[in-house]
C-alpha positions in Angstrom: 48.8 121.5 131.7 46.5 123.0 129.0 47.3 126.6 130.3 51.2 125.9 130.3 50.8 124.5 126.7 48.8 127.5 125.5 51.5 129.9 127.0 54.3 128.1 125.4 52.7 127.9 122.1 50.9 131.3 121.8 51.8 133.8 124.4 55.4 133.3 125.5 57.6 136.3 124.2 55.1 137.2 121.4 57.4 140.0 120.0 60.2 137.6 119.5 57.9 135.0 118.0 56.5 137.5 115.4 59.9 138.9 114.5 61.2 135.2 114.0 58.2 134.6 111.8 58.8 137.7 109.8 62.3 136.4 108.9 60.9 133.1 107.8 58.3 135.0 105.7 60.9 136.9 103.6 62.9 133.8 103.4 59.9 132.1 101.9 59.0 134.5 99.2 61.8 133.8 96.6 61.6 130.1 97.3 57.9 129.8 96.7 58.0 131.9 93.6 60.9 129.7 92.3 59.1 126.5 93.1 56.0 127.7 91.4 57.9 128.1 88.2 59.2 124.5 88.6 55.6 123.2 89.1 54.5 125.2 86.0 52.0 127.5 87.8 51.7 131.3 88.4 53.7 132.5 91.5 50.3 133.6 93.1 49.3 129.9 93.3 52.3 129.0 95.3 52.0 132.1 97.5 48.3 131.4 98.1 49.2 127.9 99.1 51.9 129.1 101.5 50.0 131.5 103.6 47.0 129.1 103.8 49.1 126.3 104.8 51.0 128.4 107.3 47.8 129.7 109.0 46.1 126.3 109.1 49.0 124.2 110.3 49.8 126.7 113.0 46.7 125.2 114.7 46.7 121.7 113.5 50.4 120.8 113.1 52.3 118.7 115.6 55.6 120.5 115.7 55.4 124.1 117.1 57.8 126.7 115.4 57.8 124.7 112.0 57.2 126.6 108.9 55.2 124.8 106.1 54.6 126.2 102.6 54.7 125.3 98.9 57.8 123.3 98.5 60.3 122.3 95.8 60.0 118.6 96.4 56.2 118.7 95.8 56.7 121.0 92.8 58.9 118.4 91.2 56.1 115.9 91.5 53.4 118.2 90.5 55.1 119.6 87.3 54.3 116.6 85.0 50.7 116.4 86.1 50.2 120.1 85.2 52.0 119.7 81.9 49.8 116.8 80.9 46.4 117.6 82.3 46.5 121.3 83.6 46.1 123.1 86.9 42.6 121.7 87.9 43.9 118.2 88.1 46.8 119.4 90.3 44.3 120.8 92.7 42.3 117.5 92.6 45.6 115.5 93.3 46.5 118.0 96.0 43.0 117.2 97.7 43.7 113.5 97.4 47.1 114.0 98.9 45.6 115.9 101.8 43.1 113.2 102.5 45.8 110.4 102.3 48.1 112.5 104.7 45.1 112.8 107.3 44.7 109.0 106.9 48.4 108.4 107.5 48.2 110.4 110.7 45.1 108.7 112.0 46.7 105.4 111.3 49.8 106.5 113.4 52.3 106.0 110.7 54.5 108.8 112.0 56.1 106.1 114.1 58.0 105.2 110.8 60.3 108.1 111.6 62.0 105.9 114.1 63.6 104.0 111.3 65.5 107.1 110.0 69.0 107.1 111.3 71.0 110.1 112.5 73.3 109.7 109.5 70.3 109.9 107.2 69.1 113.1 109.0 72.4 114.7 108.8 72.6 113.8 105.1 69.2 115.2 104.6 70.1 118.6 106.2 73.3 119.0 104.4 71.8 118.1 101.1 69.0 120.6 101.6 71.6 123.3 102.5 73.3 122.6 99.2 70.1 122.8 97.2 69.1 126.0 98.9 72.4 127.6 98.0 72.1 126.1 94.4 68.8 127.7 94.0 70.3 131.2 94.5 73.0 130.7 91.9 70.9 131.9 89.0 70.5 135.2 90.7 74.3 135.3 91.5 76.0 134.0 88.4 76.1 136.4 85.5 75.2 139.5 87.7 76.8 142.8 87.3 79.0 144.5 89.8 76.1 146.3 91.5 74.2 143.0 92.1 77.3 141.6 93.7 77.7 144.8 95.7 74.1 144.5 97.0 74.6 140.9 97.9 77.8 141.5 99.8 76.1 144.5 101.6 73.2 142.3 102.5 75.5 139.5 103.9 77.5 142.2 105.9 74.3 143.5 107.4 73.1 139.9 108.3 76.3 139.0 110.0 77.5 142.3 111.6 74.3 143.6 113.1 74.1 140.9 115.7 77.3 142.0 117.0 75.7 145.3 117.8 72.1 144.4 118.7 69.8 141.3 118.5 66.6 143.1 119.3 65.5 142.9 115.7 66.6 140.0 113.5 69.3 141.1 111.2 67.7 139.7 108.1 64.8 142.1 108.5 67.3 145.1 108.9 69.0 143.7 105.7 65.7 143.9 103.7 65.0 147.4 105.0 68.5 148.8 104.4 68.7 147.4 100.8 65.3 148.4 99.9 65.7 152.0 101.1 69.0 152.1 99.3 67.5 150.8 96.0 64.5 153.1 96.0 66.4 156.2 97.2 69.3 155.8 94.7 67.1 154.4 92.1 69.4 151.5 91.6 68.8 149.4 88.5 68.6 146.0 90.3 66.1 143.2 90.1 63.2 143.3 92.5 60.5 141.0 93.7 58.2 142.5 91.1 60.5 141.1 88.3 60.2 137.5 89.6 56.5 137.1 88.5 52.9 138.1 89.1 52.0 138.6 92.6 48.6 138.2 94.1 46.2 141.2 93.7 43.2 139.8 95.7 42.4 137.4 98.4 42.0 133.6 97.6 38.5 132.4 97.1 37.0 128.9 97.8 36.6 126.9 94.6 36.4 123.2 94.0 38.7 121.7 91.2 37.0 121.9 87.9 37.4 118.2 87.0 34.9 115.3 86.2 34.1 113.3 89.3 34.6 109.9 87.7 37.0 107.0 87.7 39.0 108.3 84.8 39.8 111.4 87.0 40.8 109.2 89.9 43.1 107.2 87.6 44.9 110.4 86.5 45.3 111.8 90.0 45.9 108.7 92.1 49.7 108.3 91.3 50.5 112.0 91.6 48.3 112.3 94.7 50.1 109.4 96.5 53.5 110.8 95.5 52.6 114.3 96.7 51.3 112.9 100.0 54.5 110.7 100.5 57.0 113.3 99.6 55.3 116.0 101.6 55.0 113.8 104.7 58.7 112.6 104.4 60.1 116.1 104.2 57.8 117.3 107.0 58.8 114.5 109.3 62.4 115.1 108.7 62.0 118.9 109.3 60.2 118.1 112.5 63.0 115.9 113.7 65.5 118.6 112.9 63.5 121.1 115.0 63.2 118.5 117.8 67.1 118.4 117.9 67.5 122.1 117.6 65.1 122.9 120.4 65.4 119.8 122.6 61.7 119.3 122.7 59.4 116.5 121.3 56.8 116.8 118.7 53.8 114.7 117.7 54.6 113.1 114.2 51.2 111.6 113.9 49.5 115.0 114.5 52.0 116.6 112.1 50.7 114.1 109.4 47.1 114.9 110.1 47.7 118.6 110.4 49.7 118.8 107.1 46.8 116.9 105.4 44.2 119.4 106.7 46.4 122.3 105.6 46.9 120.9 102.1 43.2 120.2 101.7 42.4 123.8 102.6 45.2 125.2 100.3 43.9 123.2 97.2 40.3 124.4 98.0 41.5 128.0 97.9 43.6 128.0 94.6 46.9 126.8 96.0 49.1 123.8 95.6 50.2 121.2 98.2 53.2 121.9 100.4 55.1 120.5 103.4 57.7 121.6 106.0 60.4 124.0 104.8 63.7 123.3 106.7 65.6 126.3 105.6 62.9 128.7 106.7 62.1 126.7 109.8 65.7 126.9 110.9 65.6 130.6 110.3 62.5 130.9 112.5 64.1 128.8 115.2 67.4 130.7 115.0 65.8 134.0 115.6 63.7 132.9 118.6 60.6 131.1 117.2 59.5 128.4 119.6 55.7 128.3 119.5 52.8 128.3 117.1 52.6 132.1 117.1 55.6 132.4 114.9 54.1 129.9 112.3 50.8 131.6 112.4 52.5 135.0 112.0 54.7 133.9 109.1 51.6 132.9 107.2 49.5 135.9 108.1 52.4 138.3 107.3 52.7 136.6 103.9 49.2 137.4 103.2 49.5 141.0 104.3 52.7 141.6 102.3 51.4 140.0 99.0 48.0 141.6 99.1 47.9 144.8 101.2 51.6 145.9 101.0 52.2 144.6 97.4 53.4 148.0 96.2 56.1 148.1 98.9 57.1 144.5 98.7 57.5 144.6 95.0 60.4 147.0 95.5 62.4 144.8 97.7 65.6 143.9 95.9 66.1 140.2 95.1 69.7 140.6 96.3 68.4 141.0 99.9 66.4 137.8 99.7 69.3 136.0 98.1 71.5 137.2 101.0 69.0 135.8 103.5 68.8 132.4 101.7 72.6 132.2 101.5 72.7 132.8 105.3 70.0 130.1 105.6 72.0 127.5 103.6 75.2 128.2 105.7 73.3 127.9 108.9 71.4 124.7 107.7 74.6 122.8 106.8 75.9 120.7 109.6 79.6 121.8 109.4 80.6 119.4 112.2 79.8 116.5 110.0 82.7 117.4 107.7 85.1 116.9 110.6 83.5 113.7 111.9 83.0 112.0 108.6 86.4 110.2 109.1 85.9 109.6 112.8 82.4 108.1 112.7 81.9 104.4 111.7 82.6 104.0 107.9 79.2 102.7 107.2 77.5 105.5 109.0 79.5 108.0 107.0 78.6 106.1 103.7 75.0 106.4 104.5 75.4 110.2 105.1 77.4 110.9 102.1 75.0 108.7 99.8 72.0 110.6 101.2 73.7 113.9 100.2 74.8 112.6 96.8 71.5 111.1 95.7 69.5 114.1 97.0 71.6 116.7 95.3 71.9 114.8 92.1 68.2 114.1 91.7 67.0 117.2 93.5 64.6 114.9 95.2 64.7 114.9 99.0 62.4 111.9 99.2 64.6 109.7 97.0 67.7 110.7 98.9 66.1 109.8 102.2 64.7 106.6 100.9 68.2 105.6 99.6 69.7 106.5 103.0 67.1 104.6 104.9 67.6 101.5 102.8 71.4 101.7 103.1 71.0 102.1 106.9 68.8 99.0 107.0 71.2 96.8 105.0 74.3 98.0 106.9 72.6 97.5 110.2 71.7 94.0 109.2 75.1 93.3 108.1 76.6 94.3 111.3 74.1 92.4 113.4 74.6 89.3 111.4 78.5 89.5 112.0 77.8 89.6 115.8 76.6 85.8 115.7 79.3 83.6 117.2 79.3 79.8 117.5 81.9 78.2 119.7 82.6 74.5 119.8 83.8 72.8 123.0 84.7 69.1 123.3 84.4 67.2 126.4 86.0 63.7 126.0 85.1 62.6 129.5 81.5 62.9 128.8 81.7 62.2 125.0 79.8 65.3 124.2 80.5 68.2 121.7 78.9 71.4 122.9 78.3 74.3 120.5 77.6 77.6 122.3 75.7 80.1 120.2 75.5 83.8 121.0 73.9 86.6 119.0 70.9 87.0 116.8 69.9 84.3 114.3 67.8 85.7 111.4 67.7 85.7 107.6 71.1 87.5 107.2 72.9 85.3 109.7 71.3 82.0 109.1 74.0 80.7 106.7 76.6 81.8 109.2 74.8 79.8 111.8 74.5 76.7 109.5 78.2 76.8 108.4 79.4 76.8 112.0 78.4 73.3 112.6 80.8 70.5 111.4 79.7 66.9 111.1 83.2 65.6 111.0 84.2 67.6 114.1 81.4 65.7 116.0 83.1 62.3 115.0 80.3 60.3 116.5 80.1 62.4 119.8 76.7 63.5 121.1 76.0 67.1 120.2 74.5 69.8 122.5 73.6 73.1 121.0 73.5 75.8 123.8 71.3 78.7 122.5 70.8 80.3 125.8 72.6 83.5 124.6 71.0 83.5 121.2 67.6 84.6 119.8 65.8 83.2 116.8 63.8 85.9 114.9 62.2 84.5 111.7 61.2 81.6 109.6 64.8 81.5 108.1 66.3 81.1 111.4 64.0 78.3 112.3 64.7 76.5 109.2 68.5 76.9 109.8 68.1 75.3 113.2 66.0 72.6 111.8 68.7 71.9 109.1 71.5 71.7 111.5 69.7 69.2 113.7 68.6 67.0 110.7 72.1 67.0 109.4 73.4 65.6 112.6 70.5 63.1 112.7 71.2 62.0 109.1 74.7 61.0 110.3 73.2 59.1 113.4 74.5 61.8 115.7 72.1 62.8 118.7 71.6 66.5 118.8 69.9 68.3 121.7 69.1 71.9 122.1 69.6 73.7 125.4 68.5 77.0 126.8 66.1 78.2 124.2 64.2 81.3 125.4 60.4 81.3 125.5 60.1 83.8 122.6 62.4 81.6 120.3 60.6 78.4 121.4 57.2 79.9 120.7 58.3 81.0 117.2 59.5 77.5 116.4 56.4 75.9 117.8 54.1 78.3 115.9 56.0 77.7 112.6 56.6 73.9 112.8 53.5 72.9 114.8 56.1 71.3 117.2 59.8 71.8 117.4 60.8 68.4 116.4 63.7 68.9 118.6 65.1 67.3 121.8 65.1 70.3 124.1 66.7 69.9 127.4 
C-alpha cells in the first residue's frame, strides 16, 4: 500500500508531472506579484512565500497535485494590518494563522466541507474564474496594438499547439516563443522585470521583530484568525474541485494541518501566508499533474527562476503570462452551469448565482462561500419543512379521530405541525396521533408535540401518541424528564 502510494505521488510519469508543475509556476508569477501589491508588500515577499509553501505542502498537504501559494484572498485580509502596524506584525499574524490551521486539522474540522453544496462549489469556481480574468484587465485595457498582438499570438499558441503535439504543455511554448520574439526583435513591451523587484537572494530564517506580549497578541489575534479561516476555506474548496476533476479523494484534515505547517514555515522565512490557488491548480491538473511531484516541482522551479534564472525570467513578456491566465480563467469557469441554471431547481440556481455575485462584488472568496453555505442551509431547511404532512382520518364507528404525521418535525416545521391539529374537528372524539412516519429532532419539535396534546387535554379530549420511534422518544424523555404523554 505504501509503495503504491509513493509511486502514485512521486514516481508515476515524472516528466509529465514536472512539465505540468512548470505551467503552474509561470501561472503563479503574475498573480503572486499582483497579490503582493494588494497586501502592501514587496513582490519578493509573496514570491518567497510561494516557493516555500509549495515545497513544504508537497510533503505535508492532503491533496496531491494541488498548488498553494500567496493568494489574493489572504492578501485582502493582510493589507490593513500591514498598513497600520507594518510587515513584522503581518509575519506574526501569519505564524498565528499557521498554528491555528494546524490545530483545526488536528481537531478534524475538515469535515465541515461536507456542508458545502454542489451549487456553492460551482459558484465558487465561476466567481474565481471571473476574478482571475478581471485581474488581467489592467494589463489588457489601454494597451497599444503591439500588446494586443502579443496577447493574441500567445492565445493562438496556447490553443493551436495542442492540435499538433501535447508532448510539451502549450503555455510553456507560448512563454518561449513570445520571449524569443520580444528579445530578438527588441519589442517595446512590458516584461516581468517591470512588475516589481524580484528576489536577488535566498530567503533566510528570521523571527518576526515584534514584542512578545499581550499587546502584540491583541493586534494579531483578529487578522491571524481571519487569515487562517480564509486560507483554509479556499484550500478546502480547491481540494474539493481537484477531487471532482481527478475522481480521487483527499484528506481535508491533513490539508488543514499541512497548510498550517507551510504557512508557519513561510512566515519564518520572510514570506506571507497563503492557501490553495484554484486557477494554477486547474492548470496543473489539466496538463497532467496528479501527484505530489508536480506540486514540489512548481515550488522548486519558482525558486530557481526567481533567483538563479532571474536575468532570463525578467525578460519574459507580461503578455505571455496574461495569455496563460486568460486561458486559466476560461478553463476554470464551469460553462455547463450556464446551460443548466434554468434546468436545475430554482433555489439551487439562486445559491450558485448568489455565491458568484457576492464573491465578485466583494473580491472575497470566503465571504461568497459563506453566503452560499448559509443560503443552502436556509433553503434546505425550508424544503424539508415543507415535506411535513398531517392527514386527519375520522372513524365514526370507533369514535376516534386519527392524525397521521409524516416527515421531519423540527424548529422550521413545528408551527406547521401545530397548525395542522384542529380542536373543532375533533368535536369531542378521542384523538390518536400516529407519528410512526415522523421524526422529532429538537426541543422546538418536542414543545410542539406537548402543545398539541395539552391543547386537546384543555378541551377534555383524550389524546394518545402512537408509533413514536426510539430516537424521538428518547429525545422527549431527556428533555421533559418524562413524556407526559399516553403512548400506545
